[in-house]
KOLMARKOL-679269 format. One line per field, with one value per residue: residue in one letter; residue number from 1; x, z, y of N, C-alpha, C in turn. Coordinates in pm, whole numbers. Atoms other than C-alpha are relative to their C-alpha. Example, Ala and Ser with C-alpha at 12.3 -4.5 7.8 and 13.67 -1.06 7.14 Angstrom:
res	[A:S]
n	[1:2]
n.u	[89:-82]
n.w	[0:-6]
n.v	[-119:-119]
ca.u	[1230:1367]
ca.w	[780:714]
ca.v	[-450:-106]
c.u	[90:-77]
c.w	[0:73]
c.v	[120:109]
! end
This chain:
res	[M:M:A:A:L:Q:N:A:S:P:A:R:D:R:R:L:F:I:S:I:L:L:A:F:S:L:L:F:P:V:S:Q:V:K:A:Q:T:P:Q:L:L:L:Y:L:P:L:V:A:T:S:P:I:D:Q:S:I:S:S:G:W:K:P:N:D:Q:E:Q:Q:L:E:V:L:F:R:N:D:P:E:Q:H:R:K:N:P:Q:R:N:A:I:L:A:Q:V:A:R:A:R:A:Q:D:M:A:E:R:N:Y:F:N:H:T:D:P:D:G:H:Q:A:N:F:L:V:K:Q:A:G:Y:P:L:P:N:Y:F:P:A:N:G:N:N:I:E:S:I:G:L:N:Y:T:M:A:A:E:V:W:E:A:W:K:S:S:P:A:H:R:T:H:V:L:G:E:D:S:F:F:A:D:E:V:D:Y:G:M:G:Y:A:E:N:S:T:S:K:Y:W:V:I:I:T:A:H:D]
n	[1:2:3:4:5:6:7:8:9:10:11:12:13:14:15:16:17:18:19:20:21:22:23:24:25:26:27:28:29:30:31:32:33:34:35:36:37:38:39:40:41:42:43:44:45:46:47:48:49:50:51:52:53:54:55:56:57:58:59:60:61:62:63:64:65:66:67:68:69:70:71:72:73:74:75:76:77:78:79:80:81:82:83:84:85:86:87:88:89:90:91:92:93:94:95:96:97:98:99:100:101:102:103:104:105:106:107:108:109:110:111:112:113:114:115:116:117:118:119:120:121:122:123:124:125:126:127:128:129:130:131:132:133:134:135:136:137:138:139:140:141:142:143:144:145:146:147:148:149:150:151:152:153:154:155:156:157:158:159:160:161:162:163:164:165:166:167:168:169:170:171:172:173:174:175:176:177:178:179:180:181:182:183:184:185:186:187:188:189:190:191:192:193:194:195:196:197:198:199]
n.u	[11:86:154:55:63:111:120:69:107:-11:-23:-202:-104:18:-51:-162:27:27:-102:-88:58:-96:-161:-89:35:-52:-123:4:106:43:-63:-157:-56:48:-106:-109:32:76:65:98:122:120:81:-14:126:150:16:127:64:151:25:144:87:-98:204:-19:-185:-35:142:79:28:71:118:113:-10:-119:14:83:-45:-68:109:79:-124:-121:96:104:14:-106:-121:-104:-125:-10:38:-59:-13:62:-111:5:-69:163:51:-19:28:168:116:10:51:108:-7:-70:100:87:-49:-8:116:-42:11:-76:-109:-58:61:-72:-138:-36:-41:118:-4:-119:-46:19:-84:-184:-26:17:-77:46:-70:76:-50:-56:24:130:-33:68:102:64:24:37:45:147:143:52:98:100:86:52:82:21:-93:5:44:-112:-94:114:-106:-121:-26:45:-128:-46:-195:-71:39:-79:-61:77:-2:-75:-28:-146:-156:-2:65:-14:-159:-29:62:-18:82:44:24:8:171:-6:160:44:127:20:-28:-42:-65:-25:-130:-88:-145:-27:-144:-112:-138]
n.w	[164:15:-107:44:95:20:-55:118:66:104:-94:-96:149:60:-67:25:214:24:-93:83:169:-104:-33:97:22:-110:67:121:5:136:-16:-49:80:172:16:-92:124:32:99:-67:-71:-116:-58:-141:68:-129:-75:35:-102:42:136:98:100:82:75:-17:52:161:101:113:-125:116:102:-169:15:-90:-129:-12:52:-118:-151:29:42:-169:-78:3:-69:37:69:-54:-55:-45:-28:129:4:141:10:34:113:95:-70:114:176:13:73:181:118:-34:45:128:72:0:65:154:103:-32:-83:-35:-76:135:41:84:19:-16:-166:-123:-108:-95:40:46:-176:-11:106:-73:-63:-57:24:54:-42:145:47:60:86:58:53:-25:-108:-37:-69:-7:72:-21:38:100:-7:-125:-115:-165:-100:-61:123:15:-125:-4:107:8:-110:134:122:-111:32:-52:-155:-119:-44:-122:-148:-47:-27:-23:-171:77:41:-114:-116:73:-108:74:125:59:59:88:65:106:105:84:4:74:-117:-127:-30:-135:-6:-95:-99:-146:57:-86:98]
n.v	[-86:111:19:-120:-29:33:-115:-158:-8:-76:-131:17:-47:-202:-121:-47:-55:-214:11:58:-79:-83:-33:-5:-148:-145:37:-35:-101:-6:-110:-15:21:-87:-120:60:44:-8:119:99:-115:78:37:62:54:-43:56:-57:26:70:-1:-66:34:-46:-126:-180:-89:-40:-64:101:-1:76:-46:114:177:73:55:104:102:103:52:56:108:15:124:28:57:111:-93:116:-4:-69:-142:-54:-92:-82:-32:-201:8:10:-99:-149:106:-4:-94:3:118:-3:-107:-4:64:-113:-110:51:128:170:44:151:-4:-55:-202:-97:-10:125:42:78:-55:41:-235:-186:57:2:-128:-55:-10:72:69:156:121:27:66:9:-51:-123:-52:103:-62:128:-77:-70:69:-172:7:-47:-43:26:-193:-28:-18:134:93:44:43:216:61:107:119:171:61:38:-58:-85:17:11:-159:-108:70:29:143:60:-82:-111:-133:-34:-89:-136:-110:-99:-2:-181:-61:-105:3:-110:8:-159:-7:84:200:-34:143:58:68:-32:63:73:54:79:10]
ca.u	[3573:3315:3098:3054:2950:2735:2542:2539:2234:2156:2074:2412:2575:2422:2458:2806:2844:2725:2911:3213:3122:3063:3414:3552:3359:3443:3804:3798:3584:3483:3592:3955:4013:3944:4185:4490:4393:4276:4225:4045:3692:3447:3134:3006:2691:2282:2242:1874:1752:1463:1311:1179:929:1116:753:793:1186:1173:838:684:322:77:-231:-641:-627:-274:-364:-670:-532:-240:-468:-588:-288:-115:-471:-601:-624:-420:-172:145:394:525:516:553:651:581:941:1007:1196:900:650:745:853:503:320:540:443:142:189:339:84:-155:9:149:-175:-17:-113:163:461:660:705:774:1133:1119:1181:1008:987:1308:1490:1306:1382:1727:1762:1559:1821:1644:1911:1732:1885:2169:1988:1665:1669:1766:1489:1261:964:954:796:501:88:-79:-453:-688:-992:-1095:-1301:-1226:-891:-1114:-1205:-880:-759:-1073:-954:-588:-630:-914:-628:-415:-87:-173:-298:11:209:9:-44:269:183:492:797:907:704:702:1024:919:834:918:635:480:206:39:-231:-243:-576:-637:-925:-1020:-886:-779:-426:-297:15:197:523:667:1088:1353:1712]
ca.w	[3178:3062:3376:3305:2927:2970:3252:2989:2911:2567:2798:3031:2626:2486:2795:2793:2380:2441:2759:2585:2256:2523:2614:2358:2193:2510:2408:2103:1966:1561:1518:1668:1520:1113:1230:1384:1008:801:584:904:975:1249:1265:1566:1491:1577:1888:1874:2304:2136:1880:1538:1323:1024:857:999:988:636:501:389:562:392:281:441:191:262:665:629:421:701:997:761:693:1109:1250:1079:1300:1079:1015:1087:1124:1382:1507:1150:1071:836:740:553:228:119:237:-38:-355:-283:-310:-625:-772:-714:-853:-1185:-1269:-1264:-1422:-1721:-1713:-1648:-1436:-1362:-1175:-1445:-1478:-1831:-1849:-1751:-1364:-1068:-766:-573:-807:-743:-360:-358:-613:-329:-69:86:156:-5:74:-201:-241:-427:-773:-929:-1090:-998:-708:-429:-235:-380:-416:-587:-718:-958:-911:-531:-398:-42:149:287:-54:-148:144:84:-262:-164:83:-175:-396:-245:-376:-263:78:157:96:267:516:566:554:484:664:362:359:702:809:578:892:692:462:270:166:-154:-317:-621:-898:-1208:-1360:-1478:-1219:-823:-761:-463:-334:-99:34:252:275:510:449]
ca.v	[-931:-1261:-1242:-837:-857:-1134:-903:-602:-509:-304:25:-58:-30:273:462:368:401:800:837:736:984:1265:1264:1236:1548:1769:1626:1675:1896:1883:2180:2199:1859:1977:2282:2067:1819:1895:1594:1415:1478:1310:1169:1077:838:917:697:613:544:335:153:315:198:167:242:544:674:603:826:528:509:243:324:189:-108:-169:-160:-359:-624:-647:-649:-954:-1140:-1051:-1272:-1451:-1739:-2025:-1759:-2016:-1750:-1658:-1284:-1160:-823:-527:-481:-49:-237:-476:-227:2:-295:-391:-100:-51:-306:-232:71:0:-280:49:274:16:-204:-562:-810:-1072:-1155:-1065:-647:-524:-515:-882:-836:-1047:-985:-1176:-825:-589:-740:-756:-414:-250:-345:-637:-916:-1294:-1594:-1684:-1954:-1817:-1759:-1442:-1305:-1542:-1527:-1692:-1407:-1289:-1335:-1036:-982:-831:-662:-732:-395:-517:-595:-904:-1033:-1070:-1203:-1524:-1552:-1652:-1868:-2065:-2087:-2382:-2260:-1900:-2009:-2178:-1815:-1590:-1880:-1975:-2321:-2429:-2411:-2228:-1974:-1980:-1844:-1546:-1318:-1030:-853:-556:-480:-321:-172:66:165:309:351:44:-216:-241:-440:-663:-702:-875:-992:-1209:-1299:-1369:-1313]
c.u	[-167:-93:-102:-38:-123:-157:-32:-132:-8:-17:73:91:39:-25:147:70:-28:39:153:-2:11:67:35:-44:17:160:94:-96:31:106:173:92:32:126:174:38:-99:-163:-40:-115:-48:-67:-81:-172:-172:8:-130:8:-145:-23:-79:-3:106:-77:83:137:31:-106:-70:-165:-147:-207:-126:22:90:-7:-110:41:128:-30:-39:81:96:-93:-66:28:58:90:115:141:-41:47:60:-24:34:182:-25:9:-162:-100:-8:23:-170:-67:89:-28:-164:-54:26:-57:-105:-23:44:-86:5:-79:53:107:108:-12:51:112:-18:74:-117:46:111:140:-37:3:116:41:6:56:-46:95:-61:125:87:-89:-138:25:43:-111:-116:-153:-120:-65:-103:-123:-23:-175:-45:-134:-70:-30:59:154:-58:-56:111:38:-52:35:137:-1:-132:44:109:142:32:-43:164:90:-88:-14:113:-24:110:71:103:16:14:47:-44:-108:-14:-165:-76:-87:-78:-101:-44:-138:62:-146:-68:32:75:108:47:78:50:80:-3:134:37:102:134]
c.w	[-26:143:-34:-144:14:78:-47:-55:-107:70:70:-177:-35:131:50:-109:64:92:-104:-162:3:3:-60:-134:29:-89:-66:-152:-192:-47:-48:-88:-140:60:-13:-186:-23:-64:160:61:62:2:81:-101:91:4:73:194:5:-100:-128:-65:-127:-154:5:-30:-175:-94:-16:155:-105:23:56:-74:21:159:1:-68:85:114:-11:41:149:104:0:31:-15:-52:76:74:98:89:-209:19:-112:12:-149:-192:-75:-14:-161:-168:-29:-43:-127:-126:-24:-140:-221:-59:-33:-83:-130:4:-24:126:-1:35:-65:-55:-186:-92:84:170:82:118:126:-13:87:174:51:-72:99:104:122:-64:-9:50:-140:-72:-115:-168:-15:-31:5:203:82:126:38:-48:-50:-60:-49:26:78:7:165:47:26:-126:3:70:-1:-98:-3:78:-56:-145:67:-53:52:142:75:-8:126:138:93:58:14:63:-42:11:171:144:-79:100:-15:-109:2:-18:-121:-64:-30:-158:-83:-31:-34:127:99:-43:113:-19:153:-20:65:48:225:-6:39]
c.v	[-95:98:185:27:-121:78:141:-32:148:181:-2:65:84:91:16:82:134:97:48:120:175:94:41:54:77:24:112:91:-2:115:50:-165:-10:92:9:-101:-5:-37:-76:74:-161:-31:-48:-45:9:-165:-33:-45:-54:-38:49:-115:-46:7:168:61:-42:73:-56:-44:-92:91:-62:-77:-26:-48:-104:-127:-48:-20:-179:-152:-51:-124:-87:-135:-108:70:-94:92:57:136:68:198:79:94:117:-76:-65:52:19:-69:-82:63:82:-45:-39:79:32:-106:117:77:-73:-67:-152:-33:-158:29:92:126:-9:-34:-95:-70:-59:68:-61:131:42:-30:82:175:101:24:-78:-107:-196:-63:-79:-95:2:29:142:146:-121:38:-119:71:73:-41:212:-60:74:21:-3:167:44:-39:-159:-98:-105:-73:-195:-18:-46:-109:-91:-32:-102:51:195:52:-8:77:32:-59:-65:-170:-153:42:98:155:25:79:96:45:156:31:59:-41:83:-14:99:-41:62:-41:-32:-150:62:-140:3:-16:-95:-105:-27:-23:-23:-2:-81]
! end
């Protein structure tokens, strides 16, 4: 049995699981189960046979500025993160942060309601480590009024504290391989946000 488990592949496991579900559904159709026992409902899970991009499955799509910033973040030769990956929750929070600053006309890691990035990310469903402060900022860099992604990226790289964060120069930040980019503007200002994290 142990040898079989060690040699099992995810694809074969999915096929076996689907076969069992199909056999079960043929033997016990949902309508038949409901008729015999009205209190019992049978829900079969949706089984995907190929990876799904989280941002596509959630309906979220980066805007042009966010895409440009993402390219700079991922491809900078000084980037210390290994295999950074866009996370749908972080991307949506980063966009919401930029939009909130644009709509309420402020520029700060703390929003007018007193919330910071750690709190907002946790509220959105991303499980930050327990040792992060509940309402602190261990994950966000922001920029104001840079016209292009390349400009804000260079500004962050020129600031020692921001550079350590965005390039993952400290192991604390290098471990934050999940990321999201945010951009929004109003009639007078442009807001840039990058959030990196790990659970």
